[in-house]
ROSE-4610 file (N, C-alpha, C; in Angstrom, 1 decimal, always signed):
// ROSE-4610
residu = [M/M/M/I/I/I/L/L/L/T/T/T/G/G/G/G/G/G/A/A/A/S/S/S/R/R/R/R/R/R/M/M/M/G/G/G/T/T/T/D/D/D/K/K/K/A/A/A/A/A/A/Q/Q/Q/L/L/L/W/W/W/G/G/G/G/G/G/R/R/R/R/R/R/A/A/A/V/V/V/D/D/D/R/R/R/L/L/L/A/A/A/D/D/D/L/L/L/S/S/S/R/R/R/T/T/T/L/L/L/G/G/G/A/A/A/I/I/I/S/S/S/I/I/I/V/V/V/S/S/S/A/A/A/G/G/G/D/D/D/G/G/G/D/D/D/Y/Y/Y/G/G/G/L/L/L/P/P/P/R/R/R/A/A/A/P/P/P/D/D/D/P/P/P/A/A/A/P/P/P/Q/Q/Q/S/S/S/G/G/G/P/P/P/V/V/V/A/A/A/G/G/G/V/V/V/L/L/L/A/A/A/G/G/G/A/A/A/A/A/A/A/A/A/L/L/L/G/G/G/P/P/P/D/D/D/I/I/I/D/D/D/R/R/R/V/V/V/L/L/L/V/V/V/L/L/L/A/A/A/V/V/V/D/D/D/A/A/A/P/P/P/T/T/T/L/L/L/R/R/R/A/A/A/S/S/S/D/D/D/L/L/L/G/G/G/P/P/P/L/L/L/L/L/L/A/A/A/A/A/A/A/A/A/G/G/G/P/P/P/G/G/G/A/A/A/N/N/N/Y/Y/Y/E/E/E/G/G/G/L/L/L/P/P/P/L/L/L/P/P/P/M/M/M/V/V/V/L/L/L/A/A/A/P/P/P/A/A/A/A/A/A/L/L/L/P/P/P/A/A/A/E/E/E/A/A/A/E/E/E/N/N/N/D/D/D/W/W/W/P/P/P/L/L/L/R/R/R/R/R/R/L/L/L/V/V/V/E/E/E/R/R/R/A/A/A/G/G/G/L/L/L/S/S/S/Q/Q/Q/I/I/I/P/P/P/V/V/V/G/G/G/P/P/P/E/E/E/A/A/A/Q/Q/Q/A/A/A/R/R/R/I/I/I/R/R/R/G/G/G/A/A/A/N/N/N/T/T/T/P/P/P/E/E/E/E/E/E/R/R/R/D/D/D/H/H/H/L/L/L/L/L/L/R/R/R/D/D/D/D/D/D/P/P/P/A/A/A]
num = [1/1/1/2/2/2/3/3/3/4/4/4/5/5/5/6/6/6/7/7/7/8/8/8/9/9/9/10/10/10/11/11/11/12/12/12/13/13/13/14/14/14/15/15/15/16/16/16/17/17/17/18/18/18/19/19/19/20/20/20/21/21/21/22/22/22/23/23/23/24/24/24/25/25/25/26/26/26/27/27/27/28/28/28/29/29/29/30/30/30/31/31/31/32/32/32/33/33/33/34/34/34/35/35/35/36/36/36/37/37/37/38/38/38/39/39/39/40/40/40/41/41/41/42/42/42/43/43/43/44/44/44/45/45/45/46/46/46/47/47/47/48/48/48/49/49/49/50/50/50/51/51/51/52/52/52/53/53/53/54/54/54/55/55/55/56/56/56/57/57/57/58/58/58/59/59/59/60/60/60/61/61/61/62/62/62/63/63/63/64/64/64/65/65/65/66/66/66/67/67/67/68/68/68/69/69/69/70/70/70/71/71/71/72/72/72/73/73/73/74/74/74/75/75/75/76/76/76/77/77/77/78/78/78/79/79/79/80/80/80/81/81/81/82/82/82/83/83/83/84/84/84/85/85/85/86/86/86/87/87/87/88/88/88/89/89/89/90/90/90/91/91/91/92/92/92/93/93/93/94/94/94/95/95/95/96/96/96/97/97/97/98/98/98/99/99/99/100/100/100/101/101/101/102/102/102/103/103/103/104/104/104/105/105/105/106/106/106/107/107/107/108/108/108/109/109/109/110/110/110/111/111/111/112/112/112/113/113/113/114/114/114/115/115/115/116/116/116/117/117/117/118/118/118/119/119/119/120/120/120/121/121/121/122/122/122/123/123/123/124/124/124/125/125/125/126/126/126/127/127/127/128/128/128/129/129/129/130/130/130/131/131/131/132/132/132/133/133/133/134/134/134/135/135/135/136/136/136/137/137/137/138/138/138/139/139/139/140/140/140/141/141/141/142/142/142/143/143/143/144/144/144/145/145/145/146/146/146/147/147/147/148/148/148/149/149/149/150/150/150/151/151/151/152/152/152/153/153/153/154/154/154/155/155/155/156/156/156/157/157/157/158/158/158/159/159/159/160/160/160/161/161/161/162/162/162/163/163/163/164/164/164/165/165/165/166/166/166/167/167/167/168/168/168/169/169/169/170/170/170/171/171/171/172/172/172/173/173/173]
x = [+95.8/+96.3/+96.8/+98.0/+98.6/+98.8/+98.1/+98.2/+99.5/+100.5/+101.8/+102.0/+101.1/+101.3/+101.2/+101.4/+101.3/+102.7/+102.7/+104.0/+104.5/+103.8/+104.2/+104.7/+104.1/+104.5/+104.5/+103.4/+103.2/+104.2/+104.5/+105.4/+106.8/+107.1/+108.5/+109.4/+108.9/+109.7/+108.7/+109.2/+108.4/+107.8/+106.5/+105.8/+106.0/+106.0/+106.1/+107.5/+108.5/+109.9/+110.2/+109.4/+109.7/+109.7/+110.6/+110.7/+109.8/+109.1/+108.2/+108.6/+109.2/+109.6/+110.7/+111.5/+112.6/+112.2/+111.0/+110.5/+109.8/+110.0/+109.3/+107.8/+107.1/+105.6/+105.0/+105.4/+104.9/+105.1/+106.2/+106.4/+105.5/+105.3/+104.4/+103.0/+102.5/+101.2/+101.1/+102.2/+102.2/+102.1/+102.9/+102.9/+101.5/+100.9/+99.5/+98.6/+98.7/+97.8/+98.0/+99.2/+99.4/+98.8/+99.0/+98.4/+96.9/+96.3/+94.8/+94.4/+95.4/+95.0/+95.1/+95.7/+95.9/+96.6/+96.1/+96.7/+97.6/+97.3/+98.0/+98.1/+99.3/+99.5/+100.1/+99.5/+100.0/+100.2/+101.3/+101.6/+101.1/+100.1/+99.5/+100.2/+101.0/+101.8/+103.1/+103.8/+105.0/+106.3/+106.3/+107.5/+107.7/+108.9/+109.2/+109.7/+108.8/+109.0/+109.2/+109.5/+109.7/+108.5/+107.3/+106.1/+105.6/+104.7/+104.1/+103.5/+103.5/+103.0/+102.2/+101.3/+100.4/+100.8/+101.6/+102.0/+100.8/+101.0/+100.0/+99.9/+98.6/+98.5/+99.2/+99.3/+100.0/+100.5/+101.6/+102.2/+101.1/+101.1/+100.2/+98.7/+98.3/+97.0/+95.9/+96.3/+95.3/+94.9/+94.3/+94.0/+93.1/+92.1/+91.1/+91.9/+92.8/+93.6/+94.4/+94.9/+95.6/+94.7/+93.5/+92.5/+92.2/+91.9/+91.6/+92.7/+93.9/+95.1/+95.4/+95.3/+95.6/+94.6/+93.3/+92.3/+92.6/+93.0/+93.3/+94.5/+95.5/+96.7/+96.4/+95.5/+95.2/+94.4/+93.7/+93.1/+91.6/+90.9/+89.5/+89.1/+90.1/+89.8/+89.7/+89.9/+89.9/+88.5/+87.9/+86.5/+86.4/+87.4/+87.4/+88.9/+88.9/+90.2/+90.2/+91.3/+91.5/+92.4/+91.9/+92.7/+93.2/+94.5/+95.2/+96.0/+96.0/+96.8/+98.2/+99.2/+100.6/+100.9/+100.1/+100.4/+99.7/+99.2/+98.6/+99.2/+100.5/+101.2/+101.1/+100.4/+100.2/+98.9/+98.2/+96.9/+97.1/+96.1/+96.1/+95.1/+95.2/+94.2/+92.9/+92.8/+91.5/+90.9/+91.7/+91.1/+90.4/+90.9/+90.3/+89.3/+89.1/+88.2/+86.7/+86.2/+84.8/+84.7/+85.7/+85.6/+85.6/+86.5/+86.6/+85.4/+84.6/+83.4/+82.2/+82.3/+81.1/+80.7/+79.4/+78.8/+78.7/+78.1/+77.9/+79.1/+79.1/+80.2/+81.4/+81.2/+82.4/+82.0/+83.0/+82.8/+84.0/+83.7/+84.8/+84.3/+85.1/+84.7/+84.0/+83.0/+82.3/+83.3/+83.3/+84.1/+85.5/+85.9/+87.3/+87.2/+87.5/+87.4/+88.3/+89.5/+90.4/+90.7/+90.9/+91.0/+89.5/+89.5/+88.2/+88.4/+87.3/+87.2/+86.2/+86.5/+85.8/+85.8/+84.6/+84.5/+84.8/+85.8/+86.2/+85.0/+84.1/+82.9/+82.0/+82.2/+81.4/+82.0/+83.2/+83.8/+82.9/+82.5/+81.6/+82.4/+81.7/+82.3/+82.7/+81.9/+82.2/+83.3/+83.9/+84.9/+86.0/+86.4/+87.5/+88.7/+89.9/+91.1/+91.1/+90.5/+90.5/+89.4/+88.5/+87.4/+88.0/+87.2/+87.6/+87.2/+88.0/+87.7/+86.3/+85.8/+84.4/+83.4/+83.6/+82.7/+82.7/+83.9/+84.1/+83.4/+83.6/+83.0/+81.5/+80.9/+79.5/+78.9/+79.6/+79.1/+79.2/+80.2/+80.4/+79.5/+78.7/+77.7/+78.3/+79.5/+80.1/+79.3/+79.3/+78.7/+79.6/+79.0/+79.7/+79.6/+80.8/+80.8/+81.4/+80.7/+81.3/+82.7/+83.5/+84.8/+84.9/+85.5/+85.7/+86.8/+86.7/+87.8/+89.2/+89.2/+90.6/+91.3/+90.6/+91.3/+91.4/+90.7/+90.6/+91.9/+92.8/+94.1/+94.9/+94.9/+95.6/+95.0/+93.6/+93.0/+93.2/+93.2/+93.4/+94.8/+95.8/+97.2/+97.9/+99.0/+99.9/+100.3/+99.9/+100.3/+101.4/+101.7/+102.7/+103.6/+104.8/+105.7/+105.1/+104.3/+103.6/+102.7/+101.9/+100.9/+101.7/+102.8/+103.7/+104.2/+104.7/+105.3/+104.2/+103.0/+101.9/+101.6/+101.5/+101.2/+102.4/+103.6/+104.8/+104.8/+104.3/+104.3/+103.3/+102.2/+101.2/+101.3/+102.4/+102.5/+103.3/+102.7/+103.4/+104.5/+104.4/+105.4/+106.6]
y = [+172.8/+173.3/+172.2/+172.3/+171.3/+171.9/+171.4/+172.0/+171.4/+172.3/+171.9/+172.4/+173.1/+173.6/+172.6/+173.0/+172.0/+171.8/+171.3/+171.1/+169.7/+168.8/+167.4/+166.7/+167.1/+166.6/+165.0/+164.5/+163.0/+162.3/+162.9/+162.3/+162.5/+163.6/+163.9/+164.5/+164.8/+165.4/+166.1/+167.1/+167.8/+166.8/+166.7/+165.7/+166.1/+167.4/+167.8/+167.4/+167.4/+167.1/+165.7/+164.9/+163.5/+162.7/+161.8/+161.0/+159.8/+159.7/+158.6/+158.0/+156.8/+156.2/+157.0/+157.7/+158.5/+159.9/+160.3/+161.7/+162.3/+163.6/+164.4/+164.2/+164.2/+164.1/+165.2/+166.4/+167.6/+167.4/+166.9/+166.7/+165.6/+164.5/+163.5/+164.1/+164.9/+165.4/+166.5/+167.3/+168.2/+167.5/+166.4/+165.7/+165.0/+164.5/+164.0/+165.0/+166.2/+167.3/+167.7/+167.7/+168.0/+166.9/+165.7/+164.6/+164.7/+165.2/+165.4/+166.7/+167.5/+168.7/+170.0/+170.0/+171.3/+172.3/+173.5/+174.6/+175.5/+175.5/+176.2/+175.3/+175.4/+174.6/+175.6/+175.5/+176.4/+175.5/+175.8/+175.2/+176.1/+175.7/+176.5/+176.1/+177.0/+176.8/+177.6/+177.4/+178.2/+177.7/+176.5/+175.9/+176.3/+176.4/+176.7/+175.5/+174.9/+173.7/+173.8/+175.0/+175.3/+175.5/+175.6/+175.9/+177.3/+177.9/+179.1/+178.8/+179.7/+179.4/+180.5/+180.1/+181.0/+180.7/+181.6/+181.4/+181.5/+180.8/+180.8/+182.3/+182.7/+184.1/+184.3/+183.2/+183.2/+181.8/+181.6/+180.3/+179.3/+178.1/+177.0/+177.5/+178.1/+178.7/+177.6/+176.5/+175.4/+175.3/+174.1/+173.8/+174.8/+175.3/+176.2/+177.5/+178.0/+179.1/+178.8/+177.6/+177.3/+177.3/+176.7/+176.7/+178.2/+179.0/+180.4/+181.1/+181.0/+181.6/+181.1/+179.8/+179.2/+179.6/+179.7/+180.2/+181.6/+182.4/+183.8/+183.9/+183.1/+183.1/+182.6/+181.6/+181.1/+182.2/+183.1/+184.2/+183.9/+184.9/+184.9/+184.1/+183.8/+183.1/+181.6/+181.1/+179.6/+179.2/+178.3/+177.8/+176.7/+175.8/+174.7/+174.4/+174.0/+173.7/+172.3/+171.6/+170.3/+170.6/+170.3/+170.6/+169.2/+169.1/+167.9/+168.1/+167.1/+167.2/+166.5/+167.2/+166.7/+165.3/+165.0/+163.7/+162.5/+162.8/+161.7/+161.5/+161.3/+161.3/+160.0/+159.1/+157.8/+157.8/+158.9/+159.0/+158.7/+158.1/+157.8/+158.6/+158.8/+159.5/+158.9/+157.6/+156.9/+157.2/+157.5/+157.9/+159.2/+160.1/+161.5/+161.7/+160.7/+160.8/+161.1/+160.4/+160.7/+162.2/+162.7/+164.1/+165.1/+164.8/+165.7/+165.6/+164.5/+164.4/+164.9/+165.3/+165.8/+167.1/+167.3/+168.5/+169.5/+170.7/+171.6/+172.3/+172.7/+173.5/+172.6/+171.3/+170.4/+169.2/+168.5/+167.2/+166.9/+166.0/+165.4/+164.0/+163.2/+161.8/+161.8/+161.0/+160.9/+160.6/+161.4/+161.3/+161.7/+162.2/+162.6/+164.0/+165.1/+166.4/+166.6/+165.9/+166.0/+164.7/+164.6/+165.7/+166.2/+167.4/+167.9/+168.6/+168.8/+169.6/+170.7/+171.9/+173.1/+174.2/+174.8/+176.0/+177.2/+177.9/+179.0/+180.0/+180.1/+180.9/+180.4/+179.1/+178.5/+178.7/+179.2/+179.5/+180.5/+180.2/+181.1/+182.4/+183.5/+184.8/+184.9/+184.2/+184.3/+183.3/+182.5/+181.5/+182.2/+181.5/+182.0/+181.0/+181.5/+180.7/+179.5/+179.7/+178.6/+177.7/+177.8/+176.8/+175.4/+174.4/+173.0/+172.8/+172.0/+171.7/+171.2/+170.4/+169.9/+171.0/+172.1/+173.2/+173.9/+174.0/+174.6/+173.8/+172.5/+171.5/+171.7/+171.7/+171.8/+173.1/+174.2/+175.5/+175.8/+175.2/+175.3/+174.5/+173.6/+172.7/+171.7/+171.1/+170.1/+168.7/+168.0/+166.7/+165.7/+164.8/+163.7/+162.4/+162.0/+160.8/+159.6/+158.4/+157.3/+156.9/+156.4/+156.0/+154.5/+153.8/+152.4/+152.0/+150.9/+150.5/+150.3/+150.0/+149.9/+151.2/+152.3/+153.6/+154.4/+153.9/+154.7/+155.1/+154.1/+154.4/+155.5/+155.4/+156.3/+157.7/+157.8/+159.1/+159.7/+158.8/+159.3/+159.8/+159.2/+159.6/+159.1/+159.7/+159.3/+160.4/+160.3/+161.2/+160.7/+159.4/+158.8/+158.0/+157.7/+156.8/+155.4/+154.9/+153.6/+153.7/+154.7/+154.9/+155.0/+155.8/+155.9/+154.6/+153.8/+152.5/+151.6/+151.7/+150.9/+151.3/+152.6/+153.1/+152.8/+152.9/+152.6/+151.1/+150.3/+148.8/+148.6/+149.4/+149.2/+150.1/+150.9/+151.9/+151.3/+151.2/+150.6/+151.5/+152.8/+153.7/+153.6]
z = [+184.4/+185.6/+186.5/+187.0/+187.9/+189.2/+190.2/+191.6/+192.2/+192.5/+193.0/+194.4/+195.0/+196.3/+197.4/+198.6/+199.7/+200.3/+201.5/+202.2/+202.0/+201.5/+201.3/+202.6/+203.7/+205.0/+205.1/+204.6/+204.7/+203.7/+202.6/+201.6/+202.1/+202.7/+203.2/+202.1/+200.9/+199.9/+198.9/+198.2/+197.2/+196.2/+196.2/+195.3/+193.8/+193.5/+192.1/+191.5/+192.3/+191.8/+192.0/+192.6/+192.9/+191.6/+191.4/+190.2/+190.2/+189.1/+188.9/+187.6/+187.6/+186.3/+185.7/+186.4/+185.9/+185.5/+185.7/+185.3/+186.5/+186.6/+187.7/+187.5/+188.6/+188.6/+187.8/+188.0/+187.3/+185.8/+185.4/+183.9/+183.3/+184.1/+183.6/+183.4/+184.3/+184.2/+183.1/+182.9/+181.8/+180.5/+180.4/+179.1/+178.9/+179.9/+179.8/+179.3/+179.9/+179.5/+178.1/+177.6/+176.2/+175.3/+175.7/+175.0/+174.8/+175.9/+175.9/+175.2/+174.7/+173.9/+174.6/+175.8/+176.5/+175.6/+175.6/+174.8/+175.8/+177.0/+178.0/+179.3/+179.9/+181.2/+182.2/+183.4/+184.4/+185.7/+186.4/+187.7/+188.7/+189.6/+190.6/+191.9/+192.4/+193.7/+193.7/+194.7/+194.8/+194.1/+193.8/+193.2/+191.7/+191.3/+189.9/+189.2/+188.3/+187.7/+186.2/+185.7/+184.3/+183.5/+184.1/+183.5/+183.9/+183.1/+183.6/+184.9/+185.9/+187.2/+187.8/+188.7/+189.4/+190.9/+191.5/+192.9/+193.8/+195.0/+196.0/+196.5/+196.8/+197.3/+198.7/+199.4/+200.7/+200.9/+201.7/+201.9/+202.4/+201.8/+202.2/+202.1/+201.1/+200.9/+200.7/+200.2/+200.0/+198.5/+198.2/+196.8/+196.1/+196.8/+196.2/+195.8/+196.7/+196.3/+195.0/+194.9/+193.7/+192.5/+192.6/+191.5/+191.1/+192.0/+191.7/+191.1/+191.6/+191.1/+189.7/+189.5/+188.2/+187.2/+187.5/+186.6/+186.2/+187.1/+186.8/+185.9/+186.1/+185.3/+183.9/+183.7/+182.4/+181.6/+182.2/+181.5/+181.1/+180.7/+180.4/+179.1/+178.3/+177.0/+177.1/+178.3/+178.5/+178.8/+178.1/+178.3/+179.3/+179.4/+180.3/+180.8/+182.0/+182.6/+183.2/+182.9/+183.5/+184.7/+185.9/+187.1/+187.7/+187.8/+188.2/+189.5/+190.3/+191.5/+191.2/+191.6/+191.3/+191.9/+192.9/+193.6/+192.9/+191.6/+190.9/+189.5/+189.4/+188.2/+187.4/+187.9/+187.1/+186.4/+186.4/+185.7/+184.2/+183.6/+182.2/+181.5/+180.2/+179.4/+179.6/+179.6/+179.8/+181.1/+182.1/+183.4/+183.4/+182.5/+182.4/+181.4/+180.5/+179.4/+179.8/+180.8/+181.3/+181.8/+182.4/+182.9/+181.7/+180.7/+179.6/+178.7/+178.7/+177.9/+178.6/+179.9/+180.6/+180.1/+180.1/+179.7/+180.8/+180.5/+181.6/+182.1/+183.4/+183.9/+184.2/+184.1/+184.4/+185.2/+185.7/+186.4/+187.3/+188.2/+189.0/+189.3/+190.0/+190.3/+191.7/+191.9/+193.2/+194.3/+195.3/+196.5/+196.3/+195.1/+194.8/+194.1/+194.8/+194.2/+193.0/+193.0/+192.0/+191.4/+190.1/+189.1/+188.8/+188.2/+187.8/+186.5/+185.8/+184.6/+185.0/+184.7/+185.2/+184.2/+184.0/+183.2/+184.2/+183.9/+184.8/+185.1/+184.2/+184.4/+185.6/+185.9/+186.9/+188.3/+188.4/+189.7/+190.4/+191.6/+192.4/+192.7/+192.5/+192.8/+194.2/+195.1/+196.6/+197.0/+196.1/+196.5/+197.3/+198.3/+199.1/+199.1/+199.2/+199.2/+200.2/+201.3/+202.3/+202.3/+201.3/+201.1/+200.9/+201.4/+201.0/+199.6/+198.9/+197.5/+197.3/+198.2/+198.0/+197.9/+198.7/+198.6/+197.2/+196.7/+195.4/+194.3/+194.4/+193.5/+193.5/+194.8/+194.9/+194.4/+194.8/+194.4/+192.9/+192.3/+190.8/+190.0/+190.7/+190.1/+189.2/+189.6/+188.8/+188.9/+187.8/+187.8/+188.6/+189.2/+190.0/+189.1/+188.7/+187.9/+188.7/+188.6/+189.3/+188.7/+189.6/+189.2/+189.4/+188.4/+188.5/+189.4/+190.0/+191.0/+190.4/+189.1/+188.5/+188.4/+188.4/+188.3/+189.6/+190.6/+191.8/+192.5/+192.6/+193.2/+192.4/+191.1/+190.2/+190.4/+190.5/+190.6/+192.0/+193.0/+194.3/+194.5/+193.8/+193.9/+195.2/+195.4/+196.5/+197.5/+198.7/+199.7/+200.7/+200.6/+201.5/+200.6/+201.2/+200.4/+200.1/+201.0/+200.8/+199.6/+199.6/+198.4/+197.1/+197.2/+196.0/+195.5/+196.4/+196.1/+195.4/+195.9/+195.4/+193.9/+193.7/+192.4/+191.4/+191.9/+191.0/+190.6/+191.4/+191.1/+189.9/+189.9/+188.9/+187.7/+187.6/+186.6/+185.4/+184.2/+183.1/+182.5/+182.8/+182.2/+182.9]
């Protein structure tokens, strides 16, 4: 699941459609997901990026609304979901390996709610669209994994042009 919602106010342009090394952010993350073995990919948000999508229930609903809509769109047969933020298109497979290897209902990195791996069955029945992501992570019982300093910027992603420039300088792709 790639979260593509949000107004991109700080970035000033649609983050999903923004080019990173000549490719749209959303396409880079979809390709990474496929490399990691994803059998279904959904874009959670209002934009149409050529992927199956789960539109926001209301404009600017927030990331938890995207996670809930995306999980519903993926359907009941999915055991685990990798949830990625579209503003982190320089992620590497090695950055996500610890999350994918985590047992139980899933995991995220300490202090960073995204990316996460989540068993849809762990989504709290009382979850609301306007919840902060950290509440969803806590209530779903996800493990908190330490993140190394070499991957922290890639995992955090880019919300401003300055952060984007920094990530592009360090991106081998």
